[in-house]
C-alpha positions as CSV (number, residue, x, y, z in Angstrom):
1,X,-55.8,235.8,-44.3
2,X,-55.2,239.4,-43.8
3,X,-51.5,240.5,-43.6
4,X,-51.6,241.4,-39.7
5,X,-53.4,237.6,-39.1
6,X,-50.9,236.1,-40.8
7,X,-47.7,237.7,-39.1
8,X,-49.8,236.7,-35.8
9,X,-49.5,233.2,-36.4
10,X,-46.1,233.3,-37.9
11,X,-45.2,234.6,-34.4
12,X,-47.3,231.9,-32.7
13,X,-45.3,229.1,-34.6
14,X,-42.0,230.3,-33.4
15,X,-43.4,230.4,-29.6
16,X,-42.4,227.8,-27.2
17,X,-45.9,225.7,-26.5
18,X,-46.7,222.3,-25.5
19,X,-47.1,219.6,-28.1
20,X,-51.3,218.8,-28.7
21,X,-51.9,215.4,-29.1
22,X,-53.1,216.6,-32.7
23,X,-49.8,217.7,-33.8
24,X,-48.7,214.1,-33.6
25,X,-44.5,213.3,-33.4
26,X,-42.0,215.3,-35.0
27,X,-40.1,214.2,-37.7
28,X,-37.0,211.5,-36.9
29,X,-34.8,214.2,-37.8
30,X,-35.8,216.9,-35.2
31,X,-37.1,214.8,-32.2
32,X,-34.8,214.3,-29.5
33,X,-34.5,210.5,-28.5
34,X,-32.2,210.7,-25.4
35,X,-32.3,213.4,-22.7
36,X,-28.7,212.3,-22.5
37,X,-27.4,212.8,-26.0
38,X,-29.5,215.5,-27.9
39,X,-27.8,214.9,-31.1
40,X,-28.9,211.4,-31.2
41,X,-31.4,210.3,-33.6
42,X,-33.8,207.2,-34.3
43,X,-32.6,205.5,-37.6
44,X,-33.5,202.3,-39.2
45,X,-31.5,200.2,-42.0
46,X,-33.0,197.0,-42.9
47,X,-34.3,195.1,-39.8
48,X,-32.3,197.1,-37.5
49,X,-33.3,199.9,-35.5
50,X,-31.1,202.1,-33.0
51,X,-30.9,205.6,-31.8
52,X,-27.6,207.4,-32.5
53,X,-25.7,208.2,-35.4
54,X,-24.4,206.4,-38.8
55,X,-21.1,205.8,-39.7
56,X,-19.4,205.6,-43.3
57,X,-16.5,204.1,-44.0
58,X,-14.0,204.0,-47.1
59,X,-11.4,201.3,-47.8
60,X,-9.0,200.5,-50.4
61,X,-9.9,197.8,-52.6
62,X,-6.3,197.3,-54.8
63,X,-5.8,193.8,-55.9
64,X,-2.2,192.5,-54.3
65,X,-2.2,194.7,-51.3
66,X,-3.9,194.7,-47.9
67,X,-7.2,196.8,-47.4
68,X,-6.8,199.8,-45.4
69,X,-9.5,202.1,-44.2
70,X,-8.7,205.6,-45.6
71,X,-11.9,207.7,-44.3
72,X,-14.7,207.2,-41.5
73,X,-17.5,209.6,-41.3
74,X,-20.0,209.7,-38.3
75,X,-23.3,211.8,-39.4
76,X,-26.9,212.1,-37.9
77,X,-29.2,210.0,-39.5
78,X,-30.1,211.3,-43.4
79,X,-29.7,209.8,-46.3
80,X,-25.8,208.2,-47.0
81,X,-25.5,210.4,-50.4
82,X,-25.5,213.5,-47.7
83,X,-22.0,212.2,-46.5
84,X,-20.4,211.5,-49.8
85,X,-18.9,215.4,-50.8
86,X,-17.6,215.4,-47.5
87,X,-15.9,212.3,-48.0
88,X,-14.3,213.3,-51.3
89,X,-13.2,216.7,-50.0
90,X,-11.2,214.9,-46.9
91,X,-9.9,212.4,-49.4
92,X,-8.5,214.8,-51.6
93,X,-7.3,216.8,-48.5
94,X,-5.1,214.1,-48.0
95,X,-4.1,213.2,-51.4
96,X,-5.8,209.5,-51.1
97,X,-8.9,210.2,-53.6
98,X,-9.5,206.9,-55.8
99,X,-9.4,207.2,-59.3
100,X,-12.9,204.9,-59.1
101,X,-15.0,205.2,-56.1
102,X,-17.3,201.9,-55.6
103,X,-20.2,202.9,-53.9
104,X,-23.6,201.5,-53.3
105,X,-27.3,202.6,-54.5
106,X,-27.6,204.5,-51.2
107,X,-24.5,207.0,-52.2
108,X,-25.6,207.3,-55.7
109,X,-27.6,210.2,-57.9
110,X,-26.8,211.5,-61.3
111,X,-25.6,214.7,-59.6
112,X,-23.6,213.2,-57.3
113,X,-21.5,211.2,-60.2
114,X,-21.3,214.6,-62.6
115,X,-20.1,216.5,-59.2
116,X,-17.4,214.0,-58.4
117,X,-16.0,213.8,-61.9
118,X,-16.1,217.7,-62.5
119,X,-14.7,218.7,-58.7
120,X,-12.6,215.7,-57.9
121,X,-12.0,213.8,-61.2
122,X,-13.5,210.7,-59.5
123,X,-15.5,208.5,-61.4
124,X,-18.3,206.8,-59.6
125,X,-19.1,203.3,-60.1
126,X,-22.5,202.1,-58.7
127,X,-26.1,201.7,-59.6
128,X,-28.7,204.4,-59.9
129,X,-31.9,204.4,-58.4
130,X,-34.1,202.5,-60.8
131,X,-37.2,204.6,-62.5
132,X,-40.0,204.0,-60.1
133,X,-43.1,205.0,-62.6
134,X,-46.2,202.7,-62.6
135,X,-45.1,201.4,-66.0
136,X,-41.5,200.6,-65.0
137,X,-42.8,198.9,-62.3
138,X,-45.5,196.5,-63.7
139,X,-43.7,195.9,-67.0
140,X,-46.5,197.2,-69.3
141,X,-46.9,200.5,-70.8
142,X,-44.7,203.3,-72.0
143,X,-41.8,204.0,-69.3
144,X,-39.9,207.2,-69.8
145,X,-37.2,205.3,-71.7
146,X,-39.3,204.8,-74.4
147,X,-39.9,208.6,-75.3
148,X,-37.1,210.1,-78.2
149,X,-36.2,213.3,-76.3
150,X,-34.6,215.8,-79.0
151,X,-32.7,218.6,-76.6
152,X,-31.8,220.8,-79.8
153,X,-35.4,221.1,-80.8
154,X,-36.9,220.7,-76.9
155,X,-39.2,218.5,-78.4
156,X,-40.5,214.9,-77.0
157,X,-41.9,212.2,-79.2
158,X,-43.9,209.5,-77.8
159,X,-43.3,205.8,-79.0
160,X,-46.9,206.1,-81.2
161,X,-44.9,209.3,-83.0
162,X,-46.8,212.0,-81.2
163,X,-44.5,215.0,-80.9
164,X,-45.0,217.8,-78.1
165,X,-43.0,221.0,-77.8
166,X,-44.7,221.8,-74.2
167,X,-41.1,222.3,-73.1
168,X,-41.0,223.7,-69.1
169,X,-38.2,224.4,-67.4
170,X,-40.2,225.2,-63.9
171,X,-38.2,226.2,-61.1
172,X,-40.7,224.1,-58.9
173,X,-39.2,221.4,-60.6
174,X,-35.6,222.1,-60.8
175,X,-33.3,220.4,-62.5
176,X,-35.8,218.8,-64.2
177,X,-37.5,219.2,-67.6
178,X,-41.3,219.1,-67.9
179,X,-42.6,218.2,-71.2
180,X,-46.8,217.9,-71.0
181,X,-48.5,216.3,-74.4
182,X,-51.7,217.7,-75.0
183,X,-55.2,215.9,-74.5
184,X,-56.2,216.2,-78.0
185,X,-53.0,214.2,-78.7
186,X,-53.7,211.4,-76.1
187,X,-57.2,211.1,-76.3
188,X,-57.7,209.2,-79.7
189,X,-54.4,207.3,-78.8
190,X,-55.1,203.4,-78.5
191,X,-52.6,203.1,-76.4
192,X,-53.4,205.6,-73.8
193,X,-54.6,203.2,-71.1
194,X,-51.1,201.7,-70.7
195,X,-49.1,205.1,-71.2
196,X,-51.0,207.2,-68.4
197,X,-54.0,207.2,-66.1
198,X,-54.6,211.1,-66.8
199,X,-56.2,213.0,-69.2
200,X,-52.8,213.4,-71.1
201,X,-48.9,212.2,-70.4
202,X,-46.6,214.4,-69.0
203,X,-42.5,213.1,-69.1
204,X,-39.8,214.7,-66.5
205,X,-36.5,214.3,-67.4
206,X,-32.8,216.0,-66.2
207,X,-30.9,218.4,-68.4
208,X,-28.9,217.0,-71.6
209,X,-25.5,216.2,-69.8
210,X,-27.3,214.4,-66.8
211,X,-29.9,212.5,-68.7
212,X,-27.0,211.4,-71.0
213,X,-25.1,210.5,-67.8
214,X,-27.6,208.4,-66.3
215,X,-28.5,206.6,-69.6
216,X,-24.8,205.3,-69.8
217,X,-24.5,204.3,-66.4
218,X,-27.7,202.0,-66.5
219,X,-26.6,200.8,-69.7
220,X,-22.8,200.1,-68.5
221,X,-24.5,198.0,-65.6
222,X,-25.6,195.2,-68.0
223,X,-21.8,195.0,-68.8
224,X,-20.1,191.8,-67.5
225,X,-17.0,194.0,-66.6
226,X,-18.5,196.7,-65.1
227,X,-20.2,193.8,-62.6
228,X,-17.0,192.2,-62.0
229,X,-15.5,195.8,-60.7
230,X,-18.3,196.4,-58.7
231,X,-18.2,193.1,-57.3
232,X,-15.1,194.3,-55.6
233,X,-17.4,196.7,-53.6
234,X,-18.8,193.7,-51.1
235,X,-15.2,194.1,-49.3
236,X,-16.6,197.1,-47.4
237,X,-19.5,194.9,-46.3
238,X,-17.0,192.6,-44.3
239,X,-15.0,195.5,-43.0
240,X,-18.6,197.4,-41.8
241,X,-19.4,193.6,-40.1
242,X,-15.5,193.7,-38.5
243,X,-16.0,197.5,-37.2
244,X,-19.2,196.5,-35.9
245,X,-19.5,193.1,-34.3
246,X,-15.4,192.8,-33.9
247,X,-15.2,195.9,-32.4
248,X,-18.5,197.2,-31.3
249,X,-18.4,200.5,-33.1
250,X,-22.1,201.2,-32.7
251,X,-21.8,200.7,-29.3
252,X,-21.2,204.6,-28.4
253,X,-19.1,205.3,-25.5
254,X,-19.6,209.0,-25.7
255,X,-22.3,211.5,-25.9
256,X,-22.3,213.9,-29.0
257,X,-21.3,213.5,-32.5
258,X,-18.3,214.8,-32.2
259,X,-17.1,212.5,-29.7
260,X,-18.5,209.5,-31.4
261,X,-16.9,210.2,-34.5
262,X,-13.2,210.4,-32.5
263,X,-14.3,206.9,-31.2
264,X,-14.8,205.5,-34.9
265,X,-11.5,206.8,-36.3
266,X,-9.6,205.3,-33.3
267,X,-11.2,202.1,-34.0
268,X,-10.8,202.3,-37.7
269,X,-7.1,202.9,-36.8
270,X,-6.9,199.9,-34.7
271,X,-8.4,197.9,-37.4
272,X,-5.8,199.5,-40.2
273,X,-2.7,198.6,-37.6
274,X,-4.6,195.2,-37.0
275,X,-4.2,194.6,-40.5
276,X,-0.7,195.9,-41.7
277,X,0.7,193.9,-38.6
278,X,0.0,190.8,-41.0
279,X,2.0,191.7,-43.5
280,X,6.1,191.3,-43.0
281,X,8.1,193.5,-45.3
282,X,10.3,191.0,-48.2
283,X,13.5,191.9,-47.0
284,X,12.5,190.9,-43.3
285,X,14.6,188.9,-40.9
286,X,12.3,188.8,-38.3
287,X,11.4,184.9,-37.5
288,X,8.6,183.9,-34.9
289,X,10.2,182.0,-32.0
290,X,9.0,179.0,-31.2
291,X,6.3,177.5,-29.3
292,X,7.2,176.9,-25.4
293,X,6.9,173.3,-23.7
294,X,3.4,174.2,-22.4
295,X,2.3,175.5,-25.7
296,X,3.5,172.0,-27.7
297,X,1.6,170.3,-24.8
298,X,-1.4,172.2,-25.4
299,X,-1.2,171.5,-28.9
300,X,-0.7,167.9,-28.9
301,X,-3.6,167.5,-26.6
302,X,-6.0,170.0,-29.0
303,X,-6.4,172.4,-26.2
304,X,-7.0,175.8,-26.9
305,X,-4.6,178.4,-26.1
306,X,-5.9,181.7,-24.4
307,X,-5.9,184.6,-26.7
308,X,-3.3,186.9,-24.5
309,X,-0.5,184.1,-24.8
310,X,1.7,184.3,-27.9
311,X,1.0,182.0,-30.7
312,X,4.6,181.5,-31.9
313,X,3.1,181.7,-35.2
């Protein structure tokens, strides 16, 4: 295409025009779902779908103390990991950064684990996504973990002893390093059908410090002590259930992500007040008043008390 034709095509691309049927629907991140809220987007989590925003809650999980919500983030529907740097920044500003941050798979990546440790001195505890290669899924053949990587010599050795020094750090594949074996190495190999379906095997891996961090994390996941620590993260699922079902946090009362965020912050504050109000100080002299005669009558006859009556307990 000539340069003038390319310029005309770019101008036509930026010009507003009716969407043709062949164009299909725009991506969910750009598609307008409501004429009343232009920032709301379609999202799906498991079997549930809705139009609106995502809420991310962080709470304490120390033993022997009440868990309180320390941060709430409201974002347009994107990957959960996008919200994590902002969460750490806000917690650091409030001096509430944890030593260990327990997160689920949606918030984890090797780069985020490394950035949290370097920038905020926070150890992230969460399973990294598994290798989705064909060999890993089927459990047959050689996965990337079966290759020996020598970072000093910039070489990779396959399970059958073939060595490749075809070490490439391509900008398009950053931050991954790409090592390709030669056809003359893979062609005569008796294990080739189990290793690759192409003419030769290609191995992609992260830089050394990230590669070692990834291997260490996946090894830690097999440790019973790590599994007991990570089991504490299940408490946040109960908190999300409390926010969503107990306080209808998914029911947005305002338009726009900023106003929706204010609603969710106020909801989290109300939950914290509820939790803290159940704990009396150790030196407190407060004693609840005795039930009234009418309350005693209800209790004796197994009749429920309305919620707005004082329980006397």
